[in-house]
N, C-alpha and C positions, 0 to 999 in steps of 0.2 A: 689424619679425623684425630679428634679425642674425648674416649666419649667416658662421660662419670657412672655408675653400677653399683644399685643397690642392691644389695641380698645377694650378693657374693658367694653366699656359702653357702646356700643354698644347692638341693643340689642343680638344677634348670643353669641359676649362678655360675655355674663354678663351667658350669656346658659353655655356657655364653664366654666367660670372658676366655678359657681354651682356644674357642673360634675367632673369636674377631683375634688375637692372638695371633695363629694362625694365616689369619687375611692379613698383618699389617698396619693394627689397629696398634692403635695410643690408649688404657684405659686406668681411671684411676676408682678404683675402689671406696666404701665409703666402708669397714670394717672396726669391729668393737677390741678395744684390747684383747680378751682372750680369745677372741675366733681363732676357728682352726684355719690356716694361710695351707695345709699345704694340697701342693698340685697350682697354686695362685700364685706363688712366688716365681713371676715367666719373666724374660726380657718383655718393655713395653710398658709393665705394669707397676703402677704407683699404688700406695696405700696413705689412705686421709683416715687417721686415726678417731672414733668419734664414733657418736650415740646418734639415730636418726631424725631424734628428738633435741638434739643441739643445732642451733640454726647457725654457728660459727663454723663450727666443721662440715656444714650442705655445703652451705657458701664456700667457702675454702677449696674442698673437695671439685667443684661443678665454673670456679671460674678458670676461663682460659678455655672450656670444653664446648664443642660443637653440639652432641648429643648428648641425650642422659637418659637412663634406662632405671626406671623404678619398678623392681620385684616388690610384690608387696605382702608374700607369701608369708606365711608369720612361722617366727622361729620356734625347735623346741623349748618346752617348759617355759614359759612365756605366762603370767600372769595375766588376769584380763584386762585390768585396773592398766598395765603396760603393752598390752598390744592394745587397746582404745588409743591409750595416748601415741602408741606408734602410727600408727594407722589415720590419724587426725591429727594431730602438729607433725607428725612427718611426715607425709604425703604434701600438708603444707608447705613445710620446709623449703620441699627439695621444688614444688613448682613456683612459689614466689623467688626464692633465688635461681629458678630456671627465666623468670619474668626481667626482674630487677638487673639478670645477666645478657640475654638479648641471643641464651642459645635457638639453634637453630631447628633441635626438633628434639620433644620428648614423646617417650613410649611407656607407658606404666603397664606396666604389665599383671593380670589378674585372674582367675581361675572363672571357668564358666560357672560354674556353681552359682557363682554370685546372678545367675540371670534366670535360676529356680529350674527344678524337674518339667520334664517334658510330658506331654498330654496328650500328642499328637503321634497317628500312623505314618504321618510321612516327618521326615526329618526340617528342620527347624533353626529359624537365623535367630541374629542380634536382638535383633526388635521385637522376639515372643515376649507376650505376654505371659508367666507365668504362671497358671492359678493359685501359688504360695510355693513358697522359698526354703530353705533348710534354716530349722534352726539351732543355727550353731555360729556360737561367738565368733569364730573367725571367720564366715562368711559374712556376716553380719558387717565387721570391719573393715571385711574388701567391697563392702554397693558402701561404705561410711567413706574411704580411702575414692573411690569412683566415684560419688558427685562432688567430692570436691573439684576433679579432672574436668568436670561437666563445668563449674563454675567457672576456675582460671580459661576454656577454653573458650568460654562466653564473651570473656577479658580479651581473644584474640592470640592467646598462648597457644603457641603449635604441640600441643597436647591431642593421641590418640589413643588410644586404652585396646591395648590385648586380651584376649581370655582367653586360656590355655587348658585342654584335658588334662588330664590322669598323664605324667611324664612317663617317659622310659627310652631303655638307652645304655649306651656302654659309664660307669659309673666308676673311676679308680680303687671305689672305696666304697664296698656293698656294706651295707647299714644308713648310707645317709639317703632311703629312699628310694623311688622309683618303684616304677608296674615292675616291670622285669626283675627283679627280685623276689619278691612277690611272685613270679610265676614263672616265669625260664630257669632259674637261679634252685628256685625251689624243685620244680623239677627236676631238674638236674642232679641234684643232690637227694632225692630222693625223700623227700621230706612228703606228707598230707597233701595232696593237693584237693581243692573244693570249689564246689559252683554253689558264690554265699547267696542266699537267699534267690529270686525267678531267673531261671536262666536266660529268659527271650529279655528280661534289660540291656538296653544299650549304652554302655561307659564309652563316654569319649577319650581317647587315645592321644596323644599328640611326643611324637619324637622327641627327644632332645633337640636333634641338631635342624631339623626345621620347623622346629618354631625359632631356635637363633635367627633360620632364616627370616623364616618372618617379620621377625621383631625386626630385619635392615628393608624388608623390603615396603614396612612400617612407616618409617621414617621418611625412608623416599621419594615414599608413592601414597602414602598414605593420609586423609582428611583432615585436620582440623577438629576437634568432637568424636569422633565417628571413631566405634568399637568392631575389631576383627576378631571373631573364632578361628581358631589356628589350629582347628580339630582334622587331625590327617582320617582318622577310621573313628566306627562308633558299634565296634561287632558289640552283639549280644556275650553274655557269659559264655555260653555253651558258642560260641564263637570263637572269641577268645582262647577258648584254652582248648580247642580244636585245632586253630594255631598253634601255638606254641611246643602241640602231639607233634605236628605235624615235622615243625622245625628240630624237635628236639630227637624225632623216632621212637615216642614212648606213648605209650595211655593216655587219654586226655582220662578225666578226671569227669564221672557219672555219677554220680550222685546232688544232690542240691542240698546245701545244707541252714535249716533257719535262721538269719538273721537272726536272735537273741543267742543263739547256742552258740552260734559262729565269733559269738562279741567274746565269749568267755571263751572257749575249746581250741578256737583257730590259727591263735598266733596275730593276724593278720592283722596291719592299722587299722583305728576306731575309724576315720574319717574316710578310707579306703569301705570299708562296712557299710557308712551312712550311705554312701555314692550307690551300692547295690542296690537298696534298699527301694531306688527310685529309678524311672527309666527317662535318658540320658540321651538324646536323639536330635541333635546338633548338624547345622550343614553351617564346612565352610565357603558354600559358595562365592559372598561378598571378597573374600581373601583370593582366592582363586581366577574370581572377577575381576576386580581392581586392582589388583597386587600383580598377577598372575604367580600367586603362589603354588606350589609344585608339589606335594608332601609324597614320601614314601606310603605305598598303601603299612597297614598295622602289622601284614607275612611281609613287607620288605624290609619294612624298619627294623621288625626283631631278629629276621636274618641277616641282617650287618649288627648287633646288636651282640647275635649271639658271637659272629665270627671276631666281635675287640677282645670279646671275654676268654676266648683263646688262643688268641696273638696274645693275651697279654699271662698266659701261666694257668687259665679256668678251664682244665679239658675234662672230662670225661674220668679219669679217673682220678679226679680231684675233688672229694668230696666238702673242701673248707675253701671256699671262698675268700674267707676275710688272707687263709694265709695264703692264698695261689697266688692276691692279690699282692699280697708285703714281698715276695719273692719276685716275683713281675718289676 
């Protein structure tokens, strides 16, 4: 089994590659010449140099592959025009090559944010019609990429969609993002912790390893043209911090900070704060029922994440995760 992967240098992409290699699969990664390959140069990993907008490079990478994982998470520091081109032309390049080369399965990995904020007291699923989405370029471009996926699915191409939440888990290089970095490691290093916006807003969280398992199950059991929410839990912000507090054995933050102030002073990512301003009460019941997906709870995933950080040298007495991880 050989899988072609785009977006391998994102936080989720790096975990996806490691887990697939650990399971004995061969992978090909589309990477730009300047991409950071640290941690990706593993046995059974081959690199294809090129941009996703380069149809020749994409076709070269997919030739001979059984599966394709197209991660649409946008890279950092890319201008709006380039982002639109990557999502539109890039997605079309991937799916057209998959069609021409008769790939067995394609999973396009998108964000739950494209479905829009929820307004219901009850958790809702993939078919929920939001009253309004986020007015953010990265969300709009992912929506455009998903429309292209549905277009190809209508032609019979075996493409399915995965909607993931805010990812967390052990990352070998802190600084790559991930919810654990902005909660678990923040509390561990004594940095100020706040509840941005309303404490009762739900946040959809996705443990990286569970997401990888979900992607594999979508390849195996997912239906063409269908989307699957790979959301482990949707804790409120108050519940989220309470769990971090229990895992760390440290007091949880109790004060709320208005979003406009948090955006200026907290140091938290703008995208995370944008999500904090809305409610995201989604359910992964469809993935659990159709795929037999069994994700860890937010608590158990966080415990496993903390155990991995400690195993790699980031303990209670080490205040600099970057330095500790470099030593490991």
